[in-house]
C-alpha positions in Angstrom: -39.9 57.7 -78.7 -42.6 58.7 -80.6 -42.8 57.7 -84.4 -44.5 59.8 -87.1 -47.7 58.2 -88.6 -47.7 56.3 -91.8 -47.3 58.5 -94.7 -45.0 61.0 -92.9 -47.6 63.7 -92.1 -46.6 64.5 -88.1 -48.6 67.4 -88.2 -46.1 69.8 -86.3 -44.8 71.4 -89.5 -41.7 68.8 -89.8 -41.1 67.2 -93.4 -42.7 64.3 -94.0 -40.7 60.7 -93.7 -39.0 59.2 -96.6 -41.8 56.8 -97.7 -44.3 59.7 -97.7 -41.9 61.5 -99.8 -41.2 58.7 -102.1 -45.0 58.2 -102.4 -45.7 61.7 -103.1 -42.8 61.6 -105.8 -44.3 58.8 -107.4 -47.7 60.1 -107.8 -46.0 63.1 -109.3 -44.6 60.5 -112.1 -47.9 59.0 -112.3 -49.6 62.5 -112.9 -46.8 63.4 -115.7 -48.1 60.0 -117.3 -51.5 60.9 -117.2 -50.7 64.1 -119.0 -48.8 62.3 -121.5 -51.7 60.2 -122.4 -53.8 62.9 -122.7 -51.5 64.2 -124.9 -51.6 60.8 -126.6 -55.3 61.1 -127.0 -55.3 64.7 -128.4 -52.7 64.0 -131.0 -54.0 63.7 -134.6 -50.2 62.6 -136.0 -49.6 58.6 -135.5 -46.0 59.3 -134.7 -46.7 61.9 -131.9 -49.5 59.6 -130.5 -47.2 56.9 -130.3 -44.1 59.1 -128.5 -46.5 60.2 -126.0 -47.9 56.7 -125.3 -44.4 55.2 -125.2 -43.4 58.5 -122.5 -46.3 57.7 -120.6 -45.2 54.3 -119.8 -41.9 55.4 -119.1 -43.2 58.1 -116.3 -45.4 55.2 -114.9 -42.3 52.7 -114.9 -40.5 55.7 -113.1 -43.0 55.7 -110.5 -42.2 52.3 -109.5 -38.5 53.0 -109.6 -39.0 55.7 -106.9 -40.6 53.7 -104.6 -38.6 50.4 -105.3 -35.3 51.3 -106.1 -32.9 48.7 -107.6 -28.9 48.6 -107.0 -27.1 49.7 -110.3 -23.7 48.0 -111.0 -23.3 49.3 -114.4 -25.9 51.2 -116.6 -29.1 49.4 -117.6 -32.1 49.9 -119.4 -34.8 51.6 -117.5 -37.2 48.9 -118.2 -34.7 46.3 -117.0 -34.6 48.6 -113.7 -38.2 48.2 -113.7 -38.2 44.5 -114.2 -35.9 43.9 -111.4 -37.8 46.0 -108.8 -41.5 44.8 -109.9 -41.2 41.2 -111.5 -44.8 41.2 -111.9 -44.4 43.9 -114.4 -41.6 42.2 -116.3 -44.1 41.5 -119.5 -44.9 45.1 -119.8 -41.2 45.8 -119.7 -40.4 43.8 -122.4 -43.2 45.0 -124.7 -42.3 48.6 -124.0 -38.3 47.8 -123.9 -38.9 46.1 -127.8 -40.9 49.5 -128.7 -38.0 51.8 -127.3 -36.1 51.4 -130.9 -39.6 52.6 -132.7 -39.8 55.7 -130.7 -36.0 56.6 -131.1 -36.7 56.3 -134.9 -39.6 58.3 -134.8 -37.9 60.9 -132.8 -34.9 61.0 -135.1 -36.7 61.1 -138.2 -36.0 57.7 -139.5 -39.5 55.8 -139.1 -42.8 56.2 -138.4 -46.0 54.1 -137.3 -49.6 53.9 -138.6 -52.8 54.9 -136.8 -53.6 51.1 -135.5 -49.7 50.9 -133.9 -50.2 54.1 -132.3 -53.3 53.4 -131.0 -52.3 50.3 -129.5 -49.1 52.0 -127.9 -52.0 54.6 -126.1 -53.9 51.7 -124.7 -51.0 49.8 -123.8 -49.6 52.9 -122.0 -52.8 53.3 -120.3 -53.0 49.7 -119.2 -49.4 49.7 -117.9 -50.2 52.9 -115.9 -53.0 51.0 -114.3 -50.9 48.2 -113.6 -48.3 50.3 -111.7 -51.0 52.0 -109.8 -52.0 48.3 -108.9 -48.6 47.5 -107.8 -48.0 50.6 -106.0 -50.9 49.9 -104.0 -49.7 46.1 -103.1 -52.3 44.8 -105.7 -51.8 42.3 -108.8 -50.6 44.0 -112.0 -51.8 41.8 -114.5 -49.7 41.5 -118.0 -52.9 42.6 -120.7 -50.6 43.6 -123.7 -52.5 44.4 -126.9 
């Protein structure tokens, strides 16, 4: 019995294998993360910049979960799931989990951040997206949280 080449492209018009579909889904999420980073870079309002940066990190984290799903026994925060799926990203996950209430506060109009915090958030989100890419390519994902 013949098997499909790695990446799922059989060349016969058949759908890609599961690994290929998951890799494409992860890449699509990383592209959405990149789009959020662009939006963060273009935002002049620090609150808007912070929110876009945090959403960029969430999209990158979702890319990890796409290719490394975890079993859920009870509802858990996305950052807990990412840390379970990719333990080398746990430091990043703790960092972004701590920022989630800030984002929620901004989105509900109950709080805000200054330009420096928004800039750090954007830098951290970009570094996290790079760490996720390294993880997905089998590399080492360092913790470089500012």
